[in-house]
N, C-alpha and C positions, 0 to 999 in steps of 0.2 A: 504493500500500500504506500502511496506517496506521503502519507502522514504518520507512518509507523513511529518515526522519531520526533513527533511533534513535542514542543516544549511549552509548558504553561507560561503565560505572560504573568509577570509579578502582579499580584492583586494590589488594590489600593490599600495603603496603610491607614489613611484617615480621611475624613471629610469634615467640613465645618458644620456647626449646628445650624448656621444660617443657610447653608446649602441644603441641608435636610429639610428645613422649614419651607424654603422656596420650592423645592422639587415636590415635596408632598402636596403643596397647594397647586402647583401647575400641572404635574404629571398624574398624581394619584387623586387629585380633586378633594383633598382633606385640608381644612383650614386649621392652622396652628397659630394661636395668637400669643405673642410675647407679652408678659406682664411685668417682668423685672429684668434689669441688666440687659436690655436689648442689644446694646453695642457689643457686649461681651460674646454674643452669638457668633460674631465674626472671628473671634480668637479662640473659642473653645472647640475642641475636636472630638468627634466620635470615632472610636477605634475598634468597636466590636459590634457584631450583629445581634448579640443577646441583649435582652432587656432585663430590668430588675425592678421589683416592687419592694420598697424599703420598710416593710412592716416591722420586722425585727429590729432594724436600726432605729426606728422611731421609739421602740420599746426599750432601747438601751443596749441591745446586743450588737456590737460592731466588729467583733473579732473576724467574721467572715463577710463583711460588708463589701460587695463588689461595686465600689463607688465609681469606677471608670466607665460603667455602663449608663445608658439613659435610665433615669429613675422615673417610674410610672406611679403616680399617686391617684388611686381610684376611690370608689365609695368606701371600701373597708378602711383604708388609711385615714380618710377624712372623718369617718364616723369615730374612729379611735381618738383622733385629735380633739373632736368636739366634746368628748367625755372628760377631758383634762381641763384644769383651770389654766389661766393665762400663763402663769409662771411655768407650769409643767409643759404646756404646749411649746413655749420658747426653748426649753431645755431639750425636749424631744426633737424639735426641728433642728436645733444646733448640732445634734449628733450627725445630721446629714451634711449640712452646709460647711462644716469644718473640713470636709474633704474637697478635693478638686473635682466636684461633680460636673460633668459636661452640661447637663440640662435636666431640669425637673419638669415633667409634663403632667398637668392635671386633666383627667379624662371625665367624660360624662357631665361636662359643664360644671364641675366642682370648683370651689374657690377656697382660698386660705384666708385666715384672719389677717387684717392689715399689719399687725406687728410682725407676723411671720414673713410677709412679703418684704417688709423693711429690712429684716435680718438677711434675707436672700440678696436684696439689693446691695446692702453693705458688704456682703461676702462675695459680690460679683458672681453670683450663681443665677443663671437665667431660669426663670420660671415661666412656663407657657401653659396655655389652656386649649382644650378642644372639646367640641360638643359630643363627639362619638363615645359610645359606651366602651368600657375598658377592654373587654375581650376583642371586640371588633377593631378598635384602634391598634391594639398590640399586634393583631394579625396583619393588618395592612403595613404597619411600620416595620415589622420584622421582614415581611416580604420585600419591602423597598430596600432595607439594609442588606439583605441577602443578595439582591441584585447589584448593589453598589460595591460590595466586597467579594463578588463572585470570582472564582477561578476561571481564567479565559485562555484560549489558544487560537491560533490561526491555522487553517488548512487550505489546501489548494483543490479547487473543484468548482462545480456549479450547483447551487442549492435551489431546489424548486419545490413548490407545493403542488402535489398531484392528487386530486380528489381528497384534499385535506391531510394527506400524508407527506411529511417532510422528507424528501429524498436528496441525499448528497451524491451527485454524480462525480465520481473520482476516476483517476487513471493518469497515465503519463502525459506529459505535455504534447499537444498536437493530435491527440487521439480522437478528438471530436466531442468533448464534453459540452462546450458552448453551443455547438450545432444541435445536439440532442435537446438541450434546454430551450433553444430557440424554436425548435419544432414543437415542443410541448406547449410553449406560449401560444403558438399559432392554433393549437387545439383547445385553447381556453384555460390552460393552467397558469400558474403564477411564479414569478421569479423573486427569490429572496436576495441572492448574491451570485455574481459570476467571478471566477478566477480566485479571489481571496474571500474566504468565508470566516467570519468571527464566530467562535463557539464559546458560550458562557454556561458554566455549570450552576444550575439553580435548583436547589433541593436535590432530587435524584434524576433530573432530566437535563438534556443539553439544549439550550436555546441558540438558534443561529440568526445571524444578521449580516448585512454588508458592512464595510467600513464607511466612514464619512466620505471618502473619496470616490468609491466605486458603486455607491447605491444607485440602483436602476440603470447602470451602464453595463454594456456587454461588448466584449471584443470578439469579432468574427475574423479569422485569419483570411487575408486577401481582400477583405472589405474594410476593416478598421473598427472604430468605436461607434456603437449605435446607442441611442437613448431609448430604452424600452418603454418608459412611461410616456414619452412624447409620441412614440410610434404606435403603441398598442393601447394606450390609455391607462388610467389609474387602476383599473381592475386587473391589470396584468402583473402587478407587483405586490409584494408584501414586505414590510420592514422587519418582521421577525417571524420565526416558525420553529417549532420543536423539531429536532433531528430524530428521525425514527428508523430510517433505513439508509445504508450506504451501498450504492451501486457502483462497483468497480469495473470499468471497461478495460478489457485486455485483448490484445491481438490473438487470433486463433492459435498461431504457432507457439505463443508464450503460455498458453493455457494447457498445462500438462494434466491436471486433474480438475474436472468440472463436475459439479453435482448434477445427477440426472433425475433423481426422484424427489428431492426436497425433504428427505427424511433427516439428513444430517445438516444442521444449521451452523453456519460459520458466524463469527462475530469479530468485531474489532473493539479494543478498549481505548476510550478517549476520556481523559481526565477522570479515570476511575470508573467510568460507566460503560457497560457492554452494549454495543449497538449492532443489530443484525447486519451482516455483510453478505452481499451477493456478488459473486464473480461472474461477469457476463462476457464470453468471448464474442468478438465482433468479426464479421466477414462481409464482403460486398453483397448488398441486397437484403441484409438482415434489418428489419424495422425495429430499431432500438427504442423509438418513441412509444410504439404500441406495447412493447415489452415492459417499459417503465410504467405505463398505465396499468398493465396486468399485475406488476409487482405491487403497486399501491392497492389495487382491489384485493389481491391475495392477502396482503397484510391486514386489511380491514376484516376479511373473512376469519383469519386466524385470531385477530383481536376479539372478535365476537364468538369465538369458540369452535370454528370449523377449520380443520386442517385437511386439505384435499389429498396430500401425500399419505397421511395416516388413514384416511377413508379408503383410498385405493388399496393400501397395504392390507387393511382389514378384509376387503373383498377378495383379494388374492389368497389370503390365509384361509378364509372360509371355503373358497373353491378347492384348495388343496386338501383341506380336511374332508370335504364331501367326496372328492375323487378317491381319497385313500379308503373311504368306506364303500367304494364301488359306485359312486355317483355318476351322473351323466357328464359328457364332454361339454366344453363351453358352447353355449347357444348364442344365436344372434340376439340383438338387443330388443327386438320386437317379435311378437308371435305371428303377425299377419300384415302383409303389405296391402294397403287399402287402394289398390288399383292405380297407384301413381307410377306408371310405367313409361312415360314419354321420355 
């Protein structure tokens, strides 16, 4: 494979709190409102994807306080603070802000008493607020942070969306990857990236995209660079797609062992995730585009529980068993031709 020796791109080490606030508002459509130390958001950095709820720290146990994470204060923590008198509230809150906490976020439209906000302001600890319930907000924020700190790599190939299945067309330079992708676009499928494909590991899947330079552009040898979006319209491109199958094009003479039944599934490991791999030998006249469509439809069938190779194997086994018991020879698929003799 052309990307067997792919190397991960060093992940981000940090992002500013202000970057997180801006992108959560603009990209995720979740409003986070700064309440204290707004200017400090430019100087405080987020370095982890994990979040922390400081209930024990408020109660006084700070031996294992992971202060370097975003601190989420929800209904439980606010309810605990309300049960304390003013002096106890300030002492409990001081347990948190005496550390270099990047940011404290109040969820579910909760608020803190004025004296606690003044303590945060004096300690240069940003306190923000959002209307979203705690569980929902933490889900969206963690998903955003996983994306920001995702492990990434670049691979050589053409990434297309065929019937909703993300297929990476790979193979050595000049073998015809872009031409196959272009033919798929003409048949109504969609391009994610050509030549250079960015892969990001998010949870247990690989998300693909183009680079900033090559998005919706394609190189056809002998023709040059073409703009897919201008030529075929907005419906012919996608900016992101999950990678589900790798289709590796090989010359016939280079293909020593090719799977004939589909019972043995090969895979390639990218960023620690195994992706189904199909080696496809190419010869003059072979319609790679149609085969790519069939690969996508077959993947869908397998995803929904039907494996054609195993179904055929079971029929063969059943026939062998019947024959060993003195059964009949193979018969034609139908019992009677209905006069269709022209």
